[in-house]
TORBA-47683 format. One line per 3 residues: number of its first residue (from 1); for each residue x, z, y of N, C-alpha, C. Coordinates in nm, 3 decimals. Atoms other than C-alpha are relative to their C-alpha. Layout:
<atoms>
NUM) X/Z/Y/X/Z/Y/X/Z/Y; ...
</atoms>
This chain:
<atoms>
1) 0.018/-0.094/-0.109/-1.600/-1.572/-2.376/0.038/-0.066/0.132; -0.027/0.060/-0.130/-1.624/-1.694/-2.017/0.049/0.107/0.097; -0.065/-0.096/-0.089/-1.389/-1.509/-1.784/0.018/-0.067/0.136
4) -0.012/0.054/-0.135/-1.400/-1.562/-1.406/0.083/0.097/0.084; -0.086/-0.077/-0.091/-1.129/-1.442/-1.166/-0.030/-0.053/0.140; 0.049/0.047/-0.129/-1.269/-1.459/-0.813/0.105/-0.008/0.111
7) -0.105/0.007/-0.102/-0.948/-1.402/-0.614/0.138/0.002/-0.064; -0.124/0.009/0.076/-0.662/-1.509/-0.836/0.124/-0.026/0.082; -0.117/0.027/-0.084/-0.438/-1.606/-0.544/0.084/0.125/0.021
10) -0.075/-0.124/-0.019/-0.340/-1.240/-0.520/0.107/0.020/-0.107; -0.101/-0.009/0.105/-0.138/-1.289/-0.839/0.119/-0.092/0.023; -0.110/0.091/-0.024/0.083/-1.560/-0.692/0.024/-0.089/-0.120
13) -0.034/0.088/0.112/0.268/-1.750/-0.963/0.012/0.075/-0.133; -0.006/-0.078/0.124/0.235/-1.476/-1.226/-0.085/-0.068/-0.109; 0.072/0.063/0.111/0.134/-1.619/-1.563/-0.120/0.084/-0.041
16) 0.122/-0.066/0.047/-0.220/-1.536/-1.670/-0.024/-0.027/-0.148; 0.012/0.037/0.141/-0.152/-1.643/-2.029/-0.061/0.111/-0.085; 0.063/-0.104/0.083/-0.240/-1.299/-2.178/-0.152/0.006/0.015
19) 0.145/0.002/-0.023/-0.588/-1.330/-2.023/-0.060/-0.129/-0.055; 0.047/0.130/0.049/-0.626/-1.699/-2.104/-0.016/0.000/-0.152; 0.005/-0.005/0.146/-0.564/-1.617/-2.471/-0.128/0.064/-0.052
22) 0.118/-0.074/0.043/-0.885/-1.413/-2.477/-0.131/-0.074/0.020; 0.124/0.074/-0.024/-1.135/-1.674/-2.362/0.019/-0.115/0.096; -0.002/0.111/-0.095/-1.223/-1.953/-2.123/0.011/0.056/0.142
25) -0.027/-0.061/-0.129/-1.065/-1.847/-1.794/-0.014/-0.101/0.114; 0.012/0.080/-0.122/-1.170/-1.994/-1.459/0.052/0.085/0.116; -0.063/-0.076/-0.109/-0.957/-1.888/-1.163/-0.027/-0.069/0.134
28) 0.017/0.046/-0.138/-1.052/-1.926/-0.797/0.101/0.073/0.087; -0.099/-0.065/-0.087/-0.792/-1.861/-0.529/-0.061/0.114/0.078; 0.074/-0.104/-0.071/-1.043/-1.665/-0.323/-0.147/-0.042/0.002
31) 0.143/0.030/0.004/-1.421/-1.641/-0.297/-0.072/0.071/0.114; 0.088/-0.056/-0.101/-1.640/-1.593/0.007/-0.126/0.052/-0.069; 0.119/-0.058/0.066/-1.959/-1.391/-0.064/-0.096/-0.104/-0.057
34) 0.091/0.102/0.050/-2.178/-1.700/-0.093/0.056/-0.076/-0.118; -0.065/0.071/0.110/-1.929/-1.877/-0.317/0.000/0.086/-0.126; -0.007/-0.089/0.115/-1.897/-1.572/-0.541/-0.132/0.003/-0.076
37) 0.131/-0.004/0.065/-2.271/-1.566/-0.609/-0.019/-0.116/-0.095; 0.015/0.118/0.084/-2.259/-1.917/-0.750/0.100/0.000/-0.116; -0.107/0.009/0.099/-1.933/-1.871/-0.941/-0.014/0.098/-0.116
40) 0.014/-0.099/0.108/-2.048/-1.575/-1.152/-0.123/-0.023/-0.087; 0.130/0.017/0.065/-2.373/-1.723/-1.281/0.005/0.002/-0.153; -0.007/0.000/0.146/-2.253/-1.774/-1.638/0.121/0.076/-0.054
43) -0.120/-0.070/0.048/-1.951/-1.545/-1.657/-0.038/0.125/-0.077; 0.020/-0.120/0.082/-1.926/-1.268/-1.914/0.096/0.112/0.040; -0.100/-0.097/-0.048/-1.612/-1.100/-1.782/0.041/-0.041/0.141
46) -0.034/0.027/-0.139/-1.547/-1.075/-1.409/0.126/0.077/0.038; -0.122/-0.063/-0.050/-1.203/-1.007/-1.262/0.002/-0.013/0.152; -0.007/0.001/-0.147/-1.171/-0.909/-0.895/0.112/0.093/0.046
49) -0.095/-0.091/-0.063/-0.915/-0.753/-0.665/-0.066/0.059/0.125; 0.063/-0.048/-0.124/-1.068/-0.730/-0.316/-0.142/-0.054/0.020; 0.136/0.052/-0.014/-1.385/-0.937/-0.356/-0.100/0.111/-0.030
52) 0.098/-0.107/0.018/-1.685/-0.706/-0.320/-0.101/-0.037/-0.108; 0.099/0.017/0.106/-1.904/-0.666/-0.626/-0.121/0.083/0.038; 0.121/-0.064/-0.052/-2.247/-0.587/-0.487/-0.116/-0.014/-0.098
55) 0.123/0.013/0.078/-2.595/-0.548/-0.630/-0.045/-0.146/-0.003; 0.039/0.142/-0.008/-2.666/-0.904/-0.512/0.086/-0.085/-0.093; -0.087/0.077/0.087/-2.363/-1.040/-0.695/-0.032/0.028/-0.147
58) 0.033/-0.035/0.139/-2.451/-0.851/-1.014/-0.130/-0.066/-0.043; 0.127/0.066/0.033/-2.803/-0.993/-0.999/0.018/-0.148/-0.026; -0.027/0.142/0.020/-2.648/-1.339/-0.992/0.078/-0.027/-0.128
61) -0.082/0.015/0.121/-2.454/-1.275/-1.314/-0.071/0.061/-0.121; 0.081/-0.057/0.109/-2.710/-1.222/-1.593/0.076/0.018/-0.131; -0.075/-0.009/0.126/-2.449/-1.269/-1.868/0.118/0.097/0.009
64) -0.119/-0.084/-0.022/-2.196/-1.024/-1.721/0.000/0.124/-0.089; -0.015/-0.114/0.091/-2.069/-0.767/-1.971/0.110/0.097/0.041; -0.116/-0.083/-0.033/-1.750/-0.633/-1.812/0.056/-0.040/0.136
67) -0.068/0.024/-0.127/-1.591/-0.597/-1.468/0.140/0.059/-0.011; -0.139/-0.045/0.002/-1.211/-0.576/-1.454/0.055/-0.002/0.142; -0.063/-0.011/-0.131/-1.050/-0.452/-1.134/0.148/-0.032/-0.015
70) -0.142/0.038/0.005/-0.713/-0.622/-1.078/0.079/0.088/0.097; -0.064/-0.100/-0.086/-0.586/-0.304/-0.913/-0.035/0.136/-0.059; 0.038/-0.136/0.041/-0.624/0.073/-0.939/-0.129/0.044/0.069
73) 0.119/-0.040/-0.075/-0.878/0.140/-0.664/-0.119/-0.090/-0.026; 0.121/0.077/0.031/-1.236/0.032/-0.734/-0.105/0.013/0.111; 0.093/-0.020/-0.110/-1.388/0.093/-0.391/-0.070/-0.129/0.044
76) 0.066/0.128/-0.031/-1.481/-0.278/-0.367/-0.117/-0.029/-0.096; 0.104/0.021/0.101/-1.723/-0.239/-0.659/-0.111/0.104/0.016; 0.114/-0.090/-0.002/-2.073/-0.090/-0.642/-0.014/0.059/-0.140
79) -0.006/-0.060/0.134/-2.019/0.144/-0.936/-0.138/0.043/-0.049; 0.135/-0.042/0.040/-2.375/0.277/-0.934/-0.082/-0.119/-0.048; 0.075/0.120/0.040/-2.520/-0.073/-0.951/0.049/-0.052/-0.134
82) -0.055/0.045/0.128/-2.285/-0.164/-1.235/-0.047/0.091/-0.113; 0.043/-0.096/0.103/-2.371/0.154/-1.426/-0.147/-0.017/-0.033; 0.143/0.019/0.023/-2.742/0.091/-1.381/-0.028/-0.119/-0.090
85) 0.014/0.118/0.086/-2.695/-0.243/-1.556/0.077/0.015/-0.130; -0.075/-0.023/0.122/-2.479/-0.091/-1.828/0.128/-0.081/-0.010; -0.122/0.081/-0.002/-2.173/-0.288/-1.720/0.120/0.090/0.026
88) -0.118/-0.083/-0.023/-1.844/-0.102/-1.766/0.094/-0.061/0.102; -0.101/0.041/-0.098/-1.579/-0.117/-1.494/0.133/0.059/-0.043; -0.132/-0.046/0.043/-1.213/-0.097/-1.593/0.107/-0.042/0.100
91) -0.111/0.029/-0.090/-0.912/-0.073/-1.364/0.131/0.012/-0.076; -0.132/-0.012/0.061/-0.537/-0.065/-1.428/0.079/0.102/0.083; -0.073/-0.106/-0.070/-0.341/0.247/-1.339/0.150/-0.009/-0.028
94) -0.144/-0.019/0.021/0.031/0.299/-1.291/0.086/-0.124/0.001; -0.078/0.122/0.012/0.136/-0.065/-1.289/0.094/-0.021/0.118; -0.077/0.032/-0.121/0.273/-0.063/-0.932/0.084/0.116/0.052
97) -0.068/-0.120/-0.051/0.432/0.282/-0.902/0.142/-0.030/0.046; -0.141/0.023/-0.037/0.796/0.172/-0.905/0.013/-0.103/0.111; -0.002/0.101/-0.105/0.721/-0.129/-0.686/-0.026/0.063/0.136
100) 0.033/-0.065/-0.127/0.562/0.088/-0.416/0.110/0.095/0.043; -0.110/-0.093/-0.033/0.837/0.349/-0.434/0.119/-0.076/0.057; -0.112/0.081/-0.049/1.102/0.081/-0.391/-0.027/-0.053/0.140
103) 0.035/0.051/-0.133/0.919/-0.072/-0.094/0.003/0.111/0.104; -0.003/-0.114/-0.092/0.884/0.273/0.061/0.140/0.026/0.051; -0.138/-0.030/-0.042/1.257/0.334/0.064/0.067/-0.121/0.065
106) -0.048/0.118/-0.072/1.329/-0.025/0.166/-0.030/0.015/0.149; 0.040/-0.016/-0.141/1.136/0.045/0.487/0.071/0.118/0.066; -0.063/-0.119/-0.058/1.278/0.394/0.539/0.147/-0.029/0.034
109) -0.142/0.028/-0.022/1.638/0.278/0.501/0.020/-0.104/0.108; -0.009/0.102/-0.105/1.576/-0.026/0.721/-0.019/0.062/0.137; 0.025/-0.066/-0.129/1.432/0.192/0.998/0.117/0.087/0.043
112) -0.104/-0.095/-0.037/1.698/0.460/0.988/0.137/-0.065/0.013; -0.129/0.069/-0.007/1.982/0.214/0.939/0.003/-0.117/0.096; 0.008/0.112/-0.095/1.866/-0.042/1.199/0.045/-0.131/-0.063
115) -0.049/0.114/0.078/1.919/-0.308/0.933/-0.022/-0.136/0.066; 0.019/0.133/-0.060/1.759/-0.605/1.112/0.095/-0.027/0.118; -0.089/0.020/-0.115/1.968/-0.549/1.425/0.141/-0.038/-0.047
118) -0.138/0.026/0.042/2.302/-0.537/1.242/0.012/-0.132/-0.074; 0.001/0.131/0.066/2.212/-0.834/1.023/0.000/-0.111/0.105; 0.006/0.099/-0.106/2.122/-1.027/1.337/0.128/-0.010/0.080
121) -0.125/0.000/-0.076/2.442/-0.924/1.510/0.105/-0.089/-0.066; -0.097/0.083/0.072/2.647/-1.092/1.240/-0.045/-0.146/0.001; 0.048/0.138/0.012/2.428/-1.399/1.196/-0.003/-0.073/0.134
124) 0.006/0.063/-0.132/2.399/-1.464/1.571/0.138/-0.031/0.057; -0.135/0.018/-0.052/2.774/-1.458/1.619/0.042/0.108/0.098; -0.033/-0.107/-0.094/2.758/-1.151/1.846/0.115/0.086/-0.052
127) -0.108/-0.079/0.059/2.981/-0.958/1.605/0.132/-0.077/0.006; -0.121/0.083/-0.003/3.230/-1.246/1.586/0.062/-0.003/0.140; -0.048/0.007/-0.138/3.256/-1.255/1.964/0.033/0.136/0.059
130) -0.009/-0.133/-0.059/3.263/-0.879/2.010/0.139/0.055/0.019; -0.137/-0.048/-0.015/3.633/-0.819/1.962/0.032/0.127/-0.074; -0.022/-0.123/0.078/3.588/-0.495/1.763/-0.034/-0.025/-0.146
133) 0.026/0.016/0.144/3.592/-0.457/1.386/-0.136/0.056/-0.039; 0.127/-0.066/0.032/3.267/-0.258/1.406/-0.097/-0.013/0.117; 0.103/-0.001/-0.105/2.943/-0.234/1.602/-0.079/0.129/-0.016
136) 0.069/-0.129/0.007/2.814/0.116/1.671/-0.097/0.015/0.118; 0.089/-0.002/-0.115/2.577/0.020/1.950/-0.140/0.050/-0.035; 0.128/-0.054/0.045/2.276/0.125/1.743/0.027/0.108/-0.104
139) -0.026/-0.109/0.096/2.244/0.443/1.536/-0.030/-0.041/-0.144; 0.031/0.008/0.142/2.252/0.457/1.158/-0.008/0.144/-0.049; 0.026/-0.141/0.028/2.099/0.785/1.042/0.000/0.026/-0.150
142) 0.000/-0.040/0.140/2.173/0.953/0.709/-0.129/0.076/-0.033; 0.118/-0.076/0.041/1.877/1.087/0.511/0.037/0.125/-0.079; -0.046/-0.122/0.068/2.083/1.343/0.320/-0.020/0.120/0.093
145) 0.021/-0.120/-0.079/1.977/1.687/0.440/-0.124/-0.003/0.088; 0.120/0.011/-0.082/1.667/1.559/0.619/-0.123/0.042/-0.081; 0.125/-0.042/0.065/1.307/1.658/0.542/-0.094/-0.118/-0.018
148) 0.100/0.101/0.035/1.069/1.422/0.367/-0.135/0.067/-0.013; 0.136/-0.049/0.013/0.701/1.493/0.418/-0.088/-0.103/-0.067; 0.082/0.093/0.078/0.478/1.328/0.157/-0.147/0.036/0.020
151) 0.143/-0.019/-0.014/0.109/1.286/0.234/-0.068/-0.063/-0.122; 0.060/0.049/0.124/-0.067/1.259/-0.101/0.098/0.007/-0.115; -0.097/-0.020/0.108/0.128/1.396/-0.397/-0.060/-0.037/-0.134
154) 0.047/0.053/0.127/-0.023/1.178/-0.667/0.116/-0.060/-0.078; -0.104/0.061/0.083/0.168/0.959/-0.913/0.109/-0.063/0.086; -0.099/0.068/-0.084/0.336/0.749/-0.643/0.069/0.100/0.092
157) -0.059/-0.100/-0.088/0.387/1.037/-0.401/0.101/0.087/-0.071; -0.093/-0.082/0.078/0.552/1.244/-0.674/0.130/-0.074/-0.028; -0.120/0.081/0.028/0.788/0.961/-0.760/0.084/-0.016/0.127
160) -0.071/0.007/-0.128/0.876/0.917/-0.390/0.075/0.131/0.025; -0.064/-0.131/-0.019/0.951/1.290/-0.375/0.125/0.013/-0.084; -0.117/-0.010/0.089/1.187/1.268/-0.673/0.116/-0.086/0.051
163) -0.105/0.087/-0.053/1.376/0.975/-0.522/0.058/0.060/0.128; -0.047/-0.065/-0.122/1.395/1.156/-0.189/0.097/0.113/-0.034; -0.090/-0.107/0.044/1.549/1.452/-0.369/0.136/-0.056/-0.043
166) -0.125/0.062/0.044/1.807/1.220/-0.524/0.087/-0.040/0.118; -0.072/0.031/-0.123/1.903/1.119/-0.169/0.046/0.126/0.073; -0.041/-0.124/-0.062/1.955/1.487/-0.088/-0.099/0.053/0.103
169) 0.100/-0.043/-0.098/1.633/1.535/0.109/-0.076/0.123/-0.048; 0.094/-0.109/0.024/1.420/1.847/0.131/-0.140/-0.061/0.002; 0.133/0.060/0.011/1.062/1.764/0.026/-0.109/0.105/0.023
172) 0.124/-0.077/-0.016/0.734/1.912/0.150/-0.116/-0.098/-0.013; 0.112/0.094/0.012/0.386/1.772/0.103/-0.130/0.060/0.051; 0.136/-0.037/-0.039/0.028/1.780/0.227/-0.095/-0.058/-0.102
175) 0.099/0.044/0.098/-0.250/1.763/-0.029/-0.126/-0.046/0.071; 0.120/0.052/-0.067/-0.528/1.537/0.097/-0.128/0.046/-0.070; 0.117/-0.051/0.071/-0.761/1.680/-0.168/-0.019/0.149/0.022
178) 0.007/-0.143/-0.026/-0.683/2.038/-0.069/0.033/0.087/-0.118; -0.026/-0.079/0.120/-0.581/2.142/-0.420/0.143/0.053/-0.008; -0.140/-0.044/0.007/-0.201/2.169/-0.379/0.046/0.020/-0.143
181) -0.026/-0.014/0.143/-0.163/2.108/-0.753/0.147/-0.009/-0.037; -0.142/0.019/0.033/0.206/2.009/-0.744/0.077/0.127/0.036; -0.074/-0.124/-0.022/0.427/2.315/-0.784/0.150/-0.022/0.018
184) -0.144/0.029/-0.016/0.765/2.138/-0.760/0.046/0.015/0.144; -0.035/0.001/-0.142/0.753/2.127/-0.380/-0.101/0.082/0.078; 0.094/-0.080/-0.080/0.597/2.338/-0.104/-0.115/-0.085/0.053
187) 0.119/0.061/-0.059/0.242/2.243/-0.008/-0.022/0.065/0.136; 0.009/-0.054/-0.136/0.201/2.280/0.368/-0.119/-0.063/0.073; 0.105/0.063/-0.082/-0.070/2.218/0.630/0.051/-0.129/0.063
190) -0.039/0.129/-0.056/-0.071/1.872/0.783/0.083/0.018/0.128; -0.074/-0.022/-0.123/0.046/2.004/1.120/0.144/0.040/-0.025; -0.136/-0.041/0.035/0.348/2.169/0.961/0.081/-0.119/-0.048
193) -0.069/0.119/0.051/0.436/1.849/0.776/0.037/-0.094/0.114; -0.025/0.094/-0.111/0.405/1.638/1.091/0.113/0.049/0.089; -0.098/-0.053/-0.094/0.624/1.869/1.298/0.137/0.023/-0.061
196) -0.128/-0.032/0.064/0.895/1.950/1.042/0.070/-0.120/-0.062; -0.057/0.111/0.076/0.947/1.613/0.873/0.082/-0.094/0.087; -0.078/0.107/-0.061/1.215/1.361/0.961/-0.052/-0.136/-0.045
199) 0.065/0.120/0.055/1.042/1.103/0.742/-0.134/0.043/-0.057; 0.135/-0.027/0.053/0.668/1.102/0.671/-0.044/-0.122/-0.079; 0.035/0.111/0.087/0.551/0.890/0.380/-0.140/0.022/-0.056
202) 0.141/-0.015/0.036/0.180/0.834/0.317/-0.031/-0.078/-0.128; 0.034/0.061/0.129/0.059/0.767/-0.039/-0.135/0.053/-0.047; 0.132/-0.055/0.027/-0.307/0.866/-0.026/-0.104/-0.111/-0.005
205) 0.110/0.096/-0.002/-0.631/0.682/-0.099/-0.077/0.011/0.131; 0.084/-0.003/-0.119/-0.873/0.597/0.180/-0.136/0.055/-0.039; 0.130/-0.059/0.026/-1.177/0.822/0.175/-0.042/0.083/0.121
208) 0.050/-0.078/-0.113/-1.373/1.062/0.396/0.103/0.101/0.050; -0.100/-0.100/-0.040/-1.087/1.312/0.397/0.121/-0.062/0.069; -0.123/0.060/-0.053/-0.815/1.062/0.489/-0.023/-0.100/0.112
211) 0.027/0.097/-0.107/-0.989/0.824/0.732/0.043/0.059/0.134; -0.049/-0.048/-0.130/-0.806/0.862/1.065/0.077/0.130/-0.008; -0.070/-0.127/0.021/-0.604/1.148/0.919/0.113/0.021/0.100
214) -0.111/-0.008/-0.094/-0.305/1.070/1.141/-0.040/-0.071/0.128; 0.044/0.053/-0.128/-0.431/1.024/1.494/0.092/0.043/0.113; -0.085/-0.035/-0.114/-0.300/1.092/1.846/0.058/0.141/-0.007
217) -0.047/-0.138/0.004/-0.277/1.469/1.796/0.111/0.019/-0.103; -0.100/-0.014/0.107/-0.084/1.440/1.470/0.130/-0.072/0.036; -0.120/0.074/-0.040/0.154/1.175/1.603/0.077/0.075/0.108
220) -0.064/-0.076/-0.107/0.223/1.398/1.905/0.082/0.117/-0.056; -0.074/-0.110/0.062/0.350/1.666/1.665/0.137/-0.044/-0.056; -0.122/0.050/0.064/0.627/1.442/1.527/0.123/0.020/0.089
223) -0.128/-0.001/-0.072/0.991/1.479/1.622/0.022/-0.137/0.064; -0.026/0.130/-0.064/1.105/1.207/1.865/0.085/-0.094/-0.087; -0.086/0.082/0.087/1.352/1.089/1.598/-0.066/-0.034/-0.133
226) 0.064/0.016/0.131/1.107/1.097/1.306/-0.066/-0.136/-0.016; 0.067/0.126/0.031/0.966/0.789/1.134/-0.113/0.027/-0.098; 0.115/-0.014/0.087/0.636/0.744/0.953/-0.025/-0.132/-0.073
229) 0.021/0.117/0.086/0.559/0.506/0.666/-0.136/0.012/-0.067; 0.130/0.000/0.068/0.214/0.412/0.536/-0.002/-0.103/-0.111; 0.011/0.084/0.118/0.205/0.274/0.184/-0.129/0.031/-0.076
232) 0.125/-0.037/0.065/-0.138/0.419/0.107/-0.109/-0.101/0.026; 0.107/0.091/-0.037/-0.432/0.252/0.275/-0.008/-0.007/0.152; 0.021/0.015/-0.142/-0.497/0.111/0.619/-0.116/0.088/0.045
235) 0.104/-0.087/-0.051/-0.710/0.335/0.837/0.035/0.147/-0.011; -0.045/-0.139/0.006/-0.528/0.654/0.741/0.073/0.036/0.129; -0.064/-0.016/-0.130/-0.315/0.609/1.054/-0.084/-0.074/0.104
238) 0.065/0.063/-0.114/-0.487/0.535/1.385/0.100/-0.100/0.060; -0.099/0.100/-0.039/-0.312/0.205/1.464/0.019/-0.008/0.152; -0.011/0.003/-0.147/-0.388/0.210/1.837/0.086/0.117/0.047
241) -0.078/-0.117/-0.037/-0.248/0.563/1.865/0.146/-0.016/-0.041; -0.138/0.023/0.045/0.059/0.460/1.665/0.072/-0.093/0.096; -0.062/0.093/-0.094/0.127/0.165/1.894/0.033/0.070/0.132
244) -0.024/-0.072/-0.125/0.096/0.394/2.196/0.118/0.096/-0.015; -0.114/-0.091/0.024/0.340/0.644/2.041/0.131/-0.077/0.000; -0.120/0.084/-0.002/0.590/0.362/1.986/0.034/-0.039/0.143
247) -0.024/0.040/-0.138/0.548/0.244/2.346/0.053/0.115/0.085; -0.049/-0.117/-0.075/0.603/0.598/2.478/0.138/0.043/-0.044; -0.127/-0.046/0.054/0.910/0.641/2.263/-0.006/0.141/-0.053
250) 0.015/-0.138/0.044/0.767/0.966/2.131/0.028/0.020/-0.147; -0.043/-0.008/0.140/0.851/0.884/1.768/0.110/-0.103/-0.024; -0.115/0.086/0.025/1.149/0.714/1.611/-0.035/-0.138/-0.052
253) 0.038/0.130/0.054/0.963/0.434/1.436/-0.107/0.014/-0.106; 0.106/0.000/0.101/0.704/0.333/1.178/0.010/-0.125/-0.084; 0.007/0.115/0.090/0.656/0.103/0.883/-0.135/0.001/-0.068
256) 0.132/0.011/0.062/0.324/-0.022/0.748/-0.003/-0.117/-0.097; 0.030/0.106/0.096/0.237/-0.218/0.437/-0.149/-0.027/-0.006; 0.145/0.010/0.004/-0.136/-0.163/0.484/-0.056/0.017/0.142
259) 0.055/0.003/-0.134/-0.363/-0.212/0.785/-0.150/0.026/-0.003; 0.143/-0.027/-0.010/-0.709/-0.117/0.910/-0.082/-0.123/-0.036; 0.062/0.128/0.036/-0.810/-0.484/0.886/0.107/-0.088/-0.061
262) -0.098/0.085/0.068/-0.635/-0.717/0.643/-0.058/-0.139/-0.026; -0.129/-0.007/-0.068/-0.491/-0.956/0.725/-0.011/0.059/0.140; 0.001/-0.065/-0.130/-0.391/-0.779/1.045/-0.034/-0.101/0.109
265) 0.037/0.094/-0.107/-0.554/-0.942/1.351/0.118/-0.028/0.093; -0.110/0.037/-0.089/-0.321/-1.128/1.586/0.002/0.080/0.129; 0.003/-0.080/-0.121/-0.437/-0.911/1.874/0.016/0.149/-0.027
268) -0.024/-0.141/0.032/-0.355/-0.586/1.695/0.104/0.058/0.095; -0.099/-0.061/-0.090/-0.174/-0.345/1.932/0.135/0.019/-0.066; -0.128/-0.016/0.070/0.091/-0.303/1.664/0.090/-0.123/0.015
271) -0.077/0.124/-0.014/0.198/-0.665/1.716/0.039/-0.028/0.144; -0.026/0.023/-0.142/0.230/-0.623/2.092/0.059/0.123/0.068; -0.062/-0.118/-0.057/0.439/-0.311/2.146/0.123/-0.040/0.082
274) -0.120/0.025/-0.082/0.726/-0.284/2.393/0.128/0.013/-0.080; -0.121/-0.024/0.081/0.966/-0.184/2.115/-0.024/-0.045/-0.145; 0.026/0.049/0.136/0.901/-0.408/1.813/0.111/0.033/-0.098
277) -0.111/-0.033/0.089/1.244/-0.318/1.676/-0.020/0.135/-0.069; 0.027/-0.129/0.061/1.102/0.026/1.595/-0.108/-0.008/-0.107; 0.106/0.019/0.098/0.845/-0.121/1.359/0.046/-0.090/-0.114
280) -0.021/0.086/0.116/0.863/-0.268/1.009/-0.136/-0.024/-0.065; 0.127/0.035/0.064/0.576/-0.450/0.842/0.024/-0.082/-0.126; 0.013/0.092/0.113/0.499/-0.606/0.507/-0.149/-0.024/-0.019
283) 0.142/0.036/0.009/0.168/-0.788/0.438/-0.065/0.046/-0.131; 0.061/-0.061/0.119/0.029/-0.549/0.174/0.064/-0.054/-0.128; -0.074/0.052/0.115/0.299/-0.646/-0.074/0.075/0.107/-0.077
286) -0.077/-0.106/0.067/0.441/-0.307/-0.177/-0.033/0.008/-0.149; 0.045/-0.008/0.140/0.239/-0.324/-0.500/0.048/-0.115/-0.086; -0.002/0.132/0.064/0.340/-0.678/-0.587/0.136/-0.049/-0.047
289) -0.124/0.051/0.058/0.686/-0.691/-0.739/-0.034/-0.091/-0.119; 0.021/0.090/0.115/0.725/-0.955/-1.010/-0.039/0.081/-0.123; 0.027/-0.081/0.120/0.731/-0.683/-1.275/-0.136/0.068/0.007
292) 0.129/-0.067/-0.015/0.428/-0.501/-1.133/-0.115/-0.095/-0.029; 0.106/0.097/0.025/0.217/-0.816/-1.137/-0.010/-0.034/-0.149; 0.003/0.026/0.145/0.317/-0.884/-1.496/-0.065/0.116/-0.075
295) 0.065/-0.116/0.063/0.218/-0.529/-1.592/-0.150/0.000/0.028; 0.141/0.004/-0.036/-0.111/-0.575/-1.409/-0.077/-0.099/-0.088; 0.064/0.101/0.086/-0.197/-0.894/-1.601/-0.014/0.054/-0.142
298) 0.006/-0.055/0.135/-0.111/-0.723/-1.928/-0.107/0.109/-0.009; 0.101/-0.105/-0.001/-0.333/-0.428/-1.832/-0.141/-0.057/0.003; 0.132/0.065/-0.003/-0.627/-0.654/-1.748/-0.034/-0.057/-0.137
301) 0.022/0.057/0.133/-0.585/-0.833/-2.080/-0.037/0.108/-0.101; 0.032/-0.111/0.091/-0.588/-0.500/-2.265/-0.143/0.049/0.025; 0.135/-0.046/-0.031/-0.905/-0.398/-2.082/-0.107/-0.096/-0.051
304) 0.096/0.099/0.053/-1.079/-0.721/-2.183/-0.004/0.007/-0.154; -0.008/-0.002/0.146/-0.956/-0.698/-2.543/-0.075/0.118/-0.061; 0.074/-0.116/0.051/-1.124/-0.357/-2.579/-0.146/-0.032/-0.029
307) 0.142/0.031/0.014/-1.463/-0.525/-2.559/-0.084/0.088/0.090; 0.088/-0.079/-0.087/-1.763/-0.349/-2.411/-0.109/0.074/-0.077
</atoms>
């Protein structure tokens, strides 16, 4: 069995041995569209993460029997074209839940606790020279008793809500699908969530309902002390409007793991705000703990082992 992984660099140094055991595996770090067309010509199983699987690519792979998504979302794959050719598409669900939840609270605690500033104060020698045993020049805000607003109460959003409860937070949520299926917490309109929450955490997919969901009007509803975190998909928050809100000082801060364009362009307004200390970024790594990547490889291997 010939297995081709078109963007294996996304796995870092994670062992692909479970997949290698199933056939002849060829791994490319990344593949431009033209390169991908040539690389799939004799493959039987195709593994992709962000590489687009188009009708043109499928036409270049006459031996293809199975497409494995090295993620949960399959929006990079033309599902209709695959179905028309009788090629099943399999993804991996649930592998990154704990990784994303941990990254979410890493950012929240860093923002509210001003962690980079205090770390820098010690490392720069400013604390040593200060003469006081403490430094209270920047606030450190407790989350106990505060309100957590979750946008998207799916598997990850629900887990974030449970952890927030463990911290003593009140939880409300906005259903991006409009169903309000979760009965553990109050489902509220988006405007209510934006205005009442001290922390807003986004865990929704990118689709017609969520594109630009949080724009200038929604950001204007936030408390001046509130922070917003996007661990869902880039494009759910209007990045230009967010940068402007940070510059105005109308919100307390923001953290993003995902961006409208990835990698984020160097001229992005988010990278040129007047108050960079109010922002936290990670380069789309919330999903990628060591354990999550290992679970992902195991899930891909199981999907291949099922056959087609």
